[in-house]
C-alpha positions as CSV (number, residue, x, y, z in Angstrom):
1,X,53.4,-180.1,-25.8
2,X,55.3,-178.8,-28.9
3,X,56.9,-181.7,-31.0
4,X,60.6,-180.3,-31.2
5,X,61.6,-182.7,-33.9
6,X,58.7,-181.7,-36.0
7,X,59.7,-178.1,-35.7
8,X,63.2,-178.7,-36.5
9,X,62.2,-180.8,-39.5
10,X,60.6,-177.6,-41.1
11,X,64.1,-175.7,-41.3
12,X,66.0,-175.9,-44.4
13,X,69.7,-176.9,-43.7
14,X,71.4,-175.8,-46.8
15,X,72.4,-172.5,-48.5
16,X,69.6,-170.5,-50.3
17,X,71.0,-169.2,-53.7
18,X,69.0,-168.2,-56.7
19,X,65.9,-169.8,-55.1
20,X,67.4,-173.2,-54.5
21,X,68.5,-174.8,-51.3
22,X,71.9,-176.5,-51.8
23,X,75.0,-177.8,-50.0
24,X,78.1,-175.6,-49.5
25,X,80.7,-175.8,-52.4
26,X,83.1,-177.9,-50.2
27,X,80.6,-179.8,-48.3
28,X,81.4,-178.2,-45.0
29,X,78.9,-178.0,-42.2
30,X,78.5,-176.7,-38.8
31,X,76.3,-177.6,-35.7
32,X,73.8,-175.5,-33.9
33,X,73.2,-176.2,-30.3
34,X,70.7,-175.5,-27.5
35,X,72.2,-173.2,-24.9
36,X,69.8,-174.6,-22.2
37,X,70.9,-178.2,-22.5
38,X,74.1,-177.9,-24.7
39,X,72.4,-180.6,-27.0
40,X,72.8,-180.5,-30.9
41,X,69.8,-179.1,-32.7
42,X,70.8,-179.3,-36.3
43,X,73.7,-179.5,-38.7
44,X,73.7,-176.9,-41.5
45,X,75.7,-176.3,-44.6
46,X,78.5,-173.9,-44.0
47,X,78.9,-171.4,-46.8
48,X,82.4,-170.5,-48.2
49,X,83.6,-167.4,-49.9
50,X,82.8,-169.1,-53.2
51,X,79.3,-169.8,-51.9
52,X,79.0,-166.2,-50.9
53,X,80.1,-164.8,-54.4
54,X,77.5,-167.2,-56.0
55,X,74.9,-165.7,-53.9
56,X,75.9,-162.3,-54.9
57,X,75.9,-163.5,-58.6
58,X,72.3,-164.4,-58.0
59,X,71.5,-161.1,-56.4
60,X,73.0,-159.0,-59.1
61,X,71.4,-161.1,-61.9
62,X,67.9,-160.5,-60.1
63,X,68.5,-156.7,-59.4
64,X,67.5,-155.0,-62.6
65,X,64.2,-157.0,-63.1
66,X,63.3,-156.8,-59.4
67,X,64.0,-153.0,-59.3
68,X,61.3,-152.6,-62.1
69,X,58.6,-154.5,-60.2
70,X,55.7,-152.3,-59.1
71,X,55.6,-151.0,-55.5
72,X,52.1,-152.8,-55.2
73,X,53.6,-156.1,-56.3
74,X,56.4,-155.8,-53.6
75,X,54.0,-154.6,-51.0
76,X,51.8,-157.6,-51.6
77,X,54.7,-160.0,-51.1
78,X,55.5,-158.3,-47.8
79,X,51.9,-158.5,-46.7
80,X,51.7,-162.2,-47.5
81,X,54.9,-162.7,-45.6
82,X,53.5,-160.9,-42.6
83,X,50.5,-163.1,-42.7
84,X,52.7,-166.4,-43.1
85,X,54.8,-165.4,-40.2
86,X,52.0,-164.8,-38.0
87,X,50.4,-168.1,-39.0
88,X,53.7,-169.8,-38.2
89,X,54.3,-168.0,-34.9
90,X,54.7,-171.0,-32.7
91,X,57.1,-172.6,-34.9
92,X,59.2,-169.5,-35.1
93,X,58.9,-168.9,-31.4
94,X,59.9,-172.4,-30.6
95,X,62.9,-172.2,-32.9
96,X,64.1,-168.9,-31.2
97,X,63.8,-170.5,-27.8
98,X,65.6,-173.6,-28.8
99,X,68.7,-171.8,-30.4
100,X,68.9,-168.7,-28.4
101,X,67.4,-169.7,-25.1
102,X,64.9,-166.8,-24.4
103,X,61.7,-167.8,-22.7
104,X,58.9,-168.8,-25.0
105,X,56.7,-165.9,-24.0
106,X,59.3,-163.5,-25.1
107,X,60.0,-165.5,-28.3
108,X,56.2,-165.1,-29.1
109,X,56.5,-161.4,-28.5
110,X,59.4,-161.3,-30.9
111,X,57.4,-163.0,-33.4
112,X,54.7,-160.3,-33.2
113,X,57.5,-157.6,-33.2
114,X,59.3,-159.0,-36.1
115,X,56.3,-159.6,-38.2
116,X,55.4,-156.0,-37.7
117,X,58.2,-154.9,-39.9
118,X,56.8,-156.9,-42.7
119,X,53.5,-155.4,-42.3
120,X,54.8,-151.8,-41.8
121,X,57.1,-152.0,-44.8
122,X,54.3,-153.5,-47.0
123,X,52.4,-150.2,-46.3
124,X,55.6,-147.9,-46.8
125,X,56.3,-149.5,-50.1
126,X,53.4,-147.8,-51.9
127,X,54.0,-144.4,-50.0
128,X,57.7,-143.9,-50.7
129,X,57.1,-140.5,-52.3
130,X,59.5,-138.3,-54.4
131,X,58.6,-134.7,-55.1
132,X,58.2,-132.4,-57.9
133,X,58.7,-128.6,-57.9
134,X,60.3,-125.6,-59.7
135,X,63.7,-124.3,-58.7
136,X,63.8,-120.9,-57.2
137,X,65.0,-119.3,-60.2
138,X,62.1,-120.6,-62.2
139,X,64.4,-122.0,-65.0
140,X,64.0,-125.7,-64.2
141,X,61.3,-128.2,-63.3
142,X,62.9,-130.3,-60.5
143,X,61.9,-133.9,-60.1
144,X,63.3,-136.3,-57.3
145,X,62.9,-140.0,-57.4
146,X,63.8,-142.9,-55.2
147,X,65.8,-145.7,-56.7
148,X,67.0,-149.0,-55.0
149,X,70.7,-148.9,-53.8
150,X,71.3,-152.3,-55.5
151,X,72.6,-155.6,-54.0
152,X,72.9,-155.7,-50.4
153,X,74.8,-157.7,-47.6
154,X,72.7,-158.1,-44.5
155,X,74.4,-159.3,-41.4
156,X,72.2,-160.1,-38.5
157,X,73.1,-161.0,-34.8
158,X,72.2,-164.0,-32.7
159,X,70.0,-162.2,-29.9
160,X,66.9,-161.3,-32.0
161,X,67.1,-164.0,-34.8
162,X,63.7,-163.1,-36.4
163,X,63.2,-159.4,-35.8
164,X,66.8,-158.5,-36.9
165,X,66.2,-160.4,-40.2
166,X,62.8,-158.7,-40.8
167,X,64.1,-155.3,-39.9
168,X,66.6,-155.5,-42.6
169,X,64.9,-157.7,-45.3
170,X,61.6,-155.8,-45.3
171,X,62.7,-152.4,-46.1
172,X,65.2,-153.9,-48.8
173,X,62.3,-155.6,-50.4
174,X,60.3,-152.5,-50.2
175,X,62.8,-150.3,-51.8
176,X,63.5,-153.0,-54.7
177,X,66.9,-154.3,-53.5
178,X,68.2,-157.8,-53.9
179,X,70.0,-159.4,-50.9
180,X,72.5,-161.8,-49.4
181,X,71.7,-162.4,-45.8
182,X,74.3,-163.8,-43.3
183,X,72.7,-164.8,-40.0
184,X,74.9,-165.4,-36.9
185,X,76.3,-168.9,-36.7
186,X,74.9,-169.4,-33.1
187,X,71.2,-168.8,-34.2
188,X,70.7,-169.3,-37.9
189,X,67.7,-171.7,-37.8
190,X,65.2,-168.9,-37.4
191,X,66.7,-167.0,-40.3
192,X,66.7,-170.2,-42.5
193,X,63.1,-170.7,-41.8
194,X,62.3,-167.1,-42.4
195,X,64.1,-167.2,-45.8
196,X,61.8,-170.2,-46.8
197,X,58.7,-168.3,-45.6
198,X,59.7,-165.3,-47.9
199,X,59.8,-167.7,-50.9
200,X,56.5,-169.1,-49.9
201,X,55.1,-165.6,-49.9
202,X,56.1,-165.3,-53.6
203,X,59.5,-163.6,-53.3
204,X,61.2,-164.3,-56.8
205,X,64.4,-166.5,-56.9
206,X,67.7,-164.5,-56.4
207,X,66.0,-161.6,-54.6
208,X,66.9,-163.1,-51.1
209,X,69.8,-165.5,-50.7
210,X,71.0,-166.8,-47.4
211,X,74.6,-168.1,-46.7
212,X,74.9,-169.4,-43.1
213,X,78.3,-170.1,-42.2
214,X,80.7,-170.8,-39.4
215,X,83.1,-168.0,-40.6
216,X,81.6,-164.5,-40.7
217,X,84.7,-163.1,-42.3
218,X,84.8,-165.9,-44.9
219,X,81.5,-164.4,-46.2
220,X,81.9,-160.7,-45.6
221,X,85.4,-160.3,-46.9
222,X,84.9,-161.5,-50.6
223,X,81.6,-159.8,-50.8
224,X,82.6,-156.4,-49.6
225,X,85.6,-156.6,-51.9
226,X,83.4,-157.1,-54.8
227,X,82.5,-153.9,-56.7
228,X,79.0,-155.2,-57.3
229,X,77.9,-155.0,-53.8
230,X,76.3,-151.6,-53.0
231,X,75.4,-151.7,-49.4
232,X,76.1,-153.4,-46.1
233,X,73.7,-153.4,-43.1
234,X,75.1,-154.9,-39.9
235,X,73.9,-155.5,-36.4
236,X,76.4,-156.3,-33.8
237,X,79.4,-155.2,-31.9
238,X,81.0,-152.0,-32.4
239,X,84.5,-153.5,-32.9
240,X,83.2,-155.7,-35.8
241,X,81.2,-152.7,-37.2
242,X,84.4,-150.6,-37.3
243,X,86.1,-153.4,-39.3
244,X,83.2,-153.5,-41.6
245,X,83.3,-149.6,-42.0
246,X,86.9,-149.8,-42.9
247,X,86.3,-152.4,-45.6
248,X,83.2,-150.5,-46.9
249,X,85.5,-147.5,-47.6
250,X,87.3,-149.2,-50.4
251,X,84.1,-149.6,-52.6
252,X,82.4,-146.4,-51.0
253,X,79.5,-148.8,-49.9
254,X,76.4,-147.5,-48.3
255,X,76.4,-148.6,-44.6
256,X,73.9,-149.1,-41.9
257,X,75.5,-149.9,-38.5
258,X,73.5,-150.8,-35.5
259,X,76.3,-151.4,-33.0
260,X,76.8,-151.6,-29.1
261,X,75.1,-149.8,-26.3
262,X,75.4,-148.8,-22.7
263,X,72.1,-147.6,-21.8
264,X,71.5,-145.5,-18.6
265,X,68.2,-145.9,-16.7
266,X,67.8,-142.7,-14.7
267,X,65.4,-142.6,-12.1
268,X,64.6,-139.2,-10.4
269,X,63.2,-138.6,-7.0
270,X,59.9,-137.2,-8.4
271,X,59.3,-140.6,-10.2
272,X,56.6,-143.1,-9.4
273,X,58.9,-145.6,-7.9
274,X,56.8,-148.7,-8.6
275,X,56.6,-147.6,-12.4
276,X,60.4,-146.9,-12.4
277,X,61.1,-150.5,-10.8
278,X,58.9,-152.2,-13.4
279,X,60.3,-150.2,-16.2
280,X,64.0,-150.7,-15.1
281,X,63.2,-154.4,-14.7
282,X,61.9,-154.6,-18.3
283,X,64.8,-152.5,-19.8
284,X,67.2,-154.7,-17.9
285,X,65.9,-158.2,-18.2
286,X,64.2,-158.4,-21.6
287,X,66.1,-161.1,-23.5
288,X,67.9,-162.0,-20.2
289,X,69.8,-158.6,-20.7
290,X,71.3,-159.8,-24.1
291,X,70.1,-156.8,-26.1
292,X,71.9,-153.6,-27.2
293,X,69.1,-151.5,-25.8
294,X,69.3,-153.2,-22.2
295,X,69.4,-150.9,-19.2
296,X,73.1,-151.3,-18.6
297,X,73.6,-148.8,-15.7
298,X,70.7,-148.0,-13.3
299,X,71.3,-144.3,-12.0
300,X,69.0,-143.4,-9.1
301,X,68.8,-140.1,-7.4
302,X,70.0,-140.2,-3.9
303,X,66.9,-139.5,-2.0
304,X,65.1,-142.6,-3.2
305,X,68.1,-144.9,-3.8
306,X,67.4,-147.2,-0.7
307,X,63.8,-147.8,-1.4
308,X,64.2,-148.1,-5.2
309,X,67.1,-150.5,-4.8
310,X,65.2,-152.7,-2.3
311,X,62.2,-153.0,-4.4
312,X,64.2,-153.6,-7.6
313,X,66.4,-156.4,-5.9
314,X,63.2,-158.0,-4.7
315,X,61.9,-158.2,-8.2
316,X,65.2,-159.4,-9.5
317,X,65.4,-162.1,-6.9
318,X,61.9,-163.5,-7.8
319,X,62.9,-164.2,-11.3
320,X,62.7,-167.8,-12.3
321,X,65.7,-169.2,-14.2
322,X,65.5,-172.2,-16.6
323,X,64.9,-173.7,-19.9
324,X,62.8,-171.2,-21.9
325,X,60.5,-173.9,-23.1
326,X,59.4,-174.6,-19.4
327,X,56.3,-172.9,-18.0
328,X,56.9,-169.8,-15.8
329,X,60.6,-169.3,-16.8
330,X,61.6,-165.6,-16.9
331,X,65.3,-165.8,-17.6
332,X,66.8,-168.4,-20.0
333,X,70.4,-169.4,-20.6
334,X,73.1,-167.1,-21.9
335,X,73.8,-168.0,-25.6
336,X,77.1,-169.7,-24.9
337,X,79.8,-170.6,-22.3
338,X,82.1,-167.7,-22.9
339,X,79.1,-165.2,-22.2
340,X,78.8,-166.7,-18.7
341,X,82.6,-166.4,-18.2
342,X,82.4,-162.8,-19.1
343,X,79.7,-162.0,-16.8
344,X,81.4,-163.9,-13.9
345,X,84.5,-161.6,-14.6
346,X,82.4,-158.4,-14.6
347,X,81.0,-159.4,-11.1
348,X,84.6,-160.3,-9.7
349,X,85.8,-156.9,-11.1
350,X,83.1,-155.0,-9.3
351,X,83.5,-156.7,-6.1
352,X,87.3,-156.4,-6.3
353,X,86.7,-152.6,-6.5
354,X,84.4,-152.4,-3.5
355,X,81.0,-153.4,-5.0
356,X,78.5,-155.9,-3.5
357,X,76.3,-158.5,-5.3
358,X,73.1,-158.2,-3.0
359,X,71.3,-160.7,-5.4
360,X,72.8,-163.4,-7.5
361,X,76.4,-162.9,-8.9
362,X,77.3,-166.5,-9.8
363,X,76.8,-168.8,-12.7
364,X,74.2,-171.7,-12.2
365,X,75.5,-175.0,-11.8
366,X,74.5,-177.9,-14.2
367,X,73.9,-178.3,-17.9
368,X,73.3,-175.1,-19.9
369,X,74.9,-171.6,-19.9
370,X,72.9,-170.1,-17.0
371,X,73.8,-167.1,-14.9
372,X,71.9,-165.9,-11.9
373,X,70.2,-162.5,-12.3
374,X,72.3,-160.1,-10.3
375,X,72.1,-156.6,-8.6
376,X,75.3,-154.9,-7.7
377,X,75.6,-151.9,-5.4
378,X,78.6,-149.6,-4.4
379,X,80.5,-150.4,-7.3
380,X,82.6,-147.3,-8.4
381,X,82.3,-145.6,-11.7
382,X,85.5,-147.1,-13.1
383,X,84.2,-150.7,-12.6
384,X,83.7,-152.7,-15.9
385,X,79.9,-152.8,-15.1
386,X,79.7,-149.1,-15.7
387,X,82.3,-148.7,-18.4
388,X,81.3,-151.9,-20.7
389,X,78.3,-153.3,-22.3
390,X,77.3,-156.2,-20.0
391,X,74.9,-158.3,-22.3
392,X,73.5,-160.2,-19.5
393,X,71.3,-160.3,-16.3
394,X,73.6,-158.1,-14.1
395,X,72.0,-154.9,-13.0
396,X,74.5,-152.3,-11.3
397,X,72.9,-149.6,-9.3
398,X,74.5,-146.2,-9.0
399,X,73.4,-142.9,-7.4
400,X,73.5,-139.2,-8.4
401,X,72.7,-135.9,-6.7
402,X,71.0,-133.7,-9.4
403,X,69.9,-133.4,-13.0
404,X,73.4,-132.1,-14.1
405,X,75.2,-135.1,-12.7
406,X,72.6,-137.5,-14.1
407,X,73.3,-136.2,-17.7
408,X,76.9,-136.3,-17.1
409,X,77.0,-139.8,-16.0
410,X,74.5,-141.0,-18.7
411,X,76.7,-139.5,-21.3
412,X,79.8,-141.0,-19.7
413,X,80.3,-143.6,-22.4
414,X,81.3,-143.9,-26.0
415,X,78.0,-145.4,-26.8
416,X,74.7,-143.6,-27.7
417,X,71.9,-146.1,-28.4
418,X,69.1,-146.4,-25.9
419,X,68.5,-144.4,-22.6
420,X,65.5,-144.4,-20.2
421,X,64.3,-141.5,-17.9
422,X,61.8,-141.8,-15.1
423,X,60.4,-138.6,-13.8
424,X,57.1,-136.9,-13.0
425,X,58.2,-133.7,-14.4
426,X,57.4,-133.4,-18.2
427,X,59.7,-130.3,-18.6
428,X,62.6,-132.4,-17.1
429,X,61.9,-135.1,-19.8
430,X,62.5,-132.6,-22.5
431,X,65.8,-131.2,-20.8
432,X,66.9,-134.8,-20.5
433,X,66.2,-135.4,-24.1
434,X,68.3,-132.4,-25.1
435,X,71.1,-133.4,-22.7
436,X,71.4,-137.1,-23.4
437,X,73.6,-138.1,-26.4
438,X,71.5,-141.2,-27.4
439,X,69.3,-142.1,-30.5
440,X,66.5,-143.5,-28.4
441,X,65.0,-142.3,-25.1
442,X,62.2,-144.0,-23.2
443,X,60.1,-141.7,-20.9
444,X,58.6,-143.6,-18.0
445,X,58.8,-146.8,-20.1
446,X,61.5,-149.5,-20.2
447,X,60.5,-151.0,-23.6
448,X,60.2,-148.6,-26.6
449,X,61.3,-150.6,-29.8
450,X,58.5,-150.4,-32.5
451,X,58.5,-151.0,-36.2
452,X,56.9,-147.5,-36.7
453,X,59.8,-145.8,-34.8
454,X,63.3,-145.1,-36.2
455,X,65.7,-147.2,-34.3
456,X,69.5,-146.3,-34.2
457,X,72.3,-144.7,-32.2
458,X,74.9,-141.9,-32.2
459,X,78.5,-141.9,-31.3
460,X,80.0,-145.4,-31.3
461,X,76.4,-147.0,-31.4
462,X,76.2,-146.8,-35.1
463,X,75.0,-145.0,-38.3
464,X,71.6,-144.8,-39.9
465,X,68.1,-145.9,-38.8
466,X,66.0,-148.9,-39.1
467,X,62.1,-149.1,-39.1
468,X,59.9,-146.1,-39.5
469,X,59.6,-143.9,-42.7
470,X,63.4,-143.6,-42.4
471,X,64.0,-147.4,-42.7
472,X,63.4,-147.6,-46.5
473,X,65.6,-144.6,-47.1
474,X,68.5,-146.6,-46.0
475,X,68.0,-148.9,-49.1
476,X,67.2,-146.1,-51.5
477,X,69.2,-143.6,-53.4
478,X,67.8,-140.2,-54.5
479,X,68.0,-139.2,-58.2
480,X,67.3,-135.6,-59.3
481,X,66.1,-134.7,-62.8
482,X,66.3,-131.0,-63.9
483,X,64.1,-130.3,-66.9
484,X,64.1,-127.0,-68.8
485,X,61.0,-125.1,-67.6
486,X,58.8,-124.7,-70.7
487,X,57.8,-121.3,-69.4
488,X,61.2,-120.0,-68.8
489,X,62.1,-116.7,-70.6
């Protein structure tokens, strides 16, 4: 059995500024709680605006020398970090389950997924190619080079505490950027331990600074007003993303925004129903539904709706709810009490509009922030469960008649991150990809995130891509050198 106190003892509780862990400038702190038990896990230093600027000072001071390091040097740091995270997998997984609530099996999966960004960008670091050619007129030799953007502010969410940190830190390191990392106040422990792991891997002082805080705006506001900051990368809600984009405009900052989602899971009558049920279950229930890629709306063709819904509801009803550290648990707690209250209001709205909860539909009594996995049918398209991002274990099932209606319903949202299509017709898959306004599409699969794939959305789901070859571009700027061609006449 895991010694929880020993795991927590490994987590630094201060601010990491210029390679040194220290208290906040005013001595302020905040507590981190276990959402499964509502017990305090740790007390962390709470960074102030002054601390945030000190972290940026360190990043700025380190930027020039760090940018001049060789790609191989940066690559080997990332590779060592990958190996260390892998060695420390059980500690990272336990921390995530303790502070976020996800089942330990899922937390272990996130360690594998998150570590892969470190390995992927260790490999991309030495393959970040420019190009050399002659302009069409033959008068100039043209060289393009990739240079680091400069000091970056990285703001990560609470739902994937390790993977969202590695997905931003790894490409920034690969490109030669220094960083100030602000993790979510609900789940900062994993990021704190990851920052120490990066130091242990040999990352120089000042390259990565971490300022956990009970006030997100208290950190972002002074940093984004500082002309020395050159980029902000944010994962979180669209509302906060819009606020950050407005602030970024004043200093013309480079931005990467991975925002909200309202993913459709579209099941056609020619799909393998059992495959579709398993895929929809994975898309909906991964992380307890607390994911921007979660299957938010289950859209099923009319001819198979009854059979699909019966099988899907049976799977949902069989899920075990509980503390993520316990054996056999499929669904952990929601991250905080107000998340449970929001889920309850979503069900109430759907039922008031004619919908029915055929499985679940209520909070779970007792300690912790638990909500029963839920299937809703017969809700109208103006119900909140169709219009809003649910971010929890509620699966509303709707029907459609034909392909055109499926595309129209799928696109009937301001979001455009993930989508999922289940069909036995490969030609239809391509038509759906053309018609759906989403940055990601799963074809007969409910889980598609991968470090080697470009992750990001369209419309109000964000700007830019993370992971893949595109990921390092987000932290790079292109410089063009035009040299007079020595053979020009």
